[in-house]
Every structure is written in C-alpha cells, then in structure tokens.
N, C-alpha and C positions, 0 to 999 in steps of 0.2 A: 910531136916529138922534137921538132926543131926548137920550140920554146924551152923545153926541158934541157936540151943540149946547151942552149945559150945561157940559161940561168943557173944551171948546176954543173957545167962543164968541168970546173976545177974543184968542186966541192967534195970533201971527204967525210964531213960530219954535219949533221943537221941537228941543231938544238931546238927541240919542240916537235910539233906534229906535221905530218905530210898528208893533206887531204886531197883526194883526187877530184878535180873540178867537174861539175855537171856537164860541161861542154867538151870534155876530153874524149877523143875518139882514136881508135886504132890501138897500137901497142904502146906500152910505157916501159922504156928501158932506162934505168938509172945507174950506169956504170960509174965506178970510182967512189961512190958513197959507201963508207965502211960502217958508220954508226949513225943511228937516229935515236935520239934520247926519248922521243915521245911515241906517237901512234901513227901508223900508216892506216888510213881509213878510206873506205869507199862503200857506198850503199846502193842497193838495187833501186832502179828508177832514177838515180842521180847521175849515173855514168852508163847510160844505155848503149853506148857505142865503144866501150873499152873492150878490146879483144884479148890482150895478153899483158901480164905484169912480169917484168924481169929486173931483178936487182942482183946482178952477177957478183958484186963485191961486198955486199952488205953482210957483216958478221954479227952485229948486235942491234936490236931494236927493242924499245919498251913494250910495244904492243902492235899486233897486226889484227885489224878488225875489218873484215870484208863481208858484206851481204851482197853477193855478186849478181849482176844482171845476166840474162841468158846469152849475151854476146861474148862474155868472158870464157875463154877456153883453156887458158894455162896461167898458173901462178908459180913462178920459179924464183927460188932463193937458194942457189947452189952453194953459197959460202956461209949462209947463216948458221951460227953456232949457238946463239943465245937469244931467247925472247921471253919476256915475263908472261905475256898472255897472247895466245894465238887462237883466233876465232874466225872461222870461215863457214859461211852458210851459202848454199847454192841449190838450185832446182834442176840444173842440167848437168850432164857429165863434165867434170873439170879435172884437168891434169895438174896435180900438185907435185912440186919438186923441192924437197928440203933435205938433201942427202947428208949435209954436215951438221944438222941440228943435234946438239948434245944436251942443252939445258932449256927447260920450259917449266914455268910454275903452273901454267894452266893451258890445256889444249881442248878446244871445242870445235869439232868438225861435224857439220850437218849437211847431208845431201849426197850426191853421187860423185865419187872421186876415183881417179885412176892414177897410176904412177908410171 
C-alpha cells in the first residue's frame, strides 16, 4: 500500500489499464482517483494475497475484470457511477459494494456474493 500511496498520491485520472501485480498483498486502497479509462484487472493465482479492494472516489472506469483469489474478501467502489463492463468471478463468499452504480453495459457476476 505504501508504494500505491507514493505513486498515485495526487493522481485523479489514469489513462489506460491498472493491473494488480502478482506480488501485491494485503488491501489495495486507491483514494483520489476519479477516472480510469481502461481496465482494472486481477486474476486468481496471480494475486494470492490480496485481501480487499477499495476505490473510494472512483466514478468511472472502462472495465473491471476480476477472477478473485480465495484471500479477497471485499470489493468496494462506493462512488462508482459508470462502468462499461463489470465481470467478477469468485469461489468464496465476497462482499461487493457498488451503491452508486447507475450505468453498466454488461455485468457478469459468478460465485458467492454478499452486500
């Protein structure tokens, strides 16, 4: 999380994709970022120690594509209003939080989810 804070501390927009690194562990909190033009991506087996995703200020993203590892327990996008494609696949109970979502072209959820 320290690297994220250092590299994205004043960033409000990301042009392109945000891929979660294979060595990332713990929670990922990305405050201040309002727009991501590309994809937020993470896949099972590549992020085995990621426990939580929080994008508190994100309002718009092109795509969210997560095939989550068993360690991930929560995915939270409280300010997200618009996403073109939302795809989350998981095999363990996962808390999803998208309370502001108004626009989505495609939503695909597979697995066990709670709110």
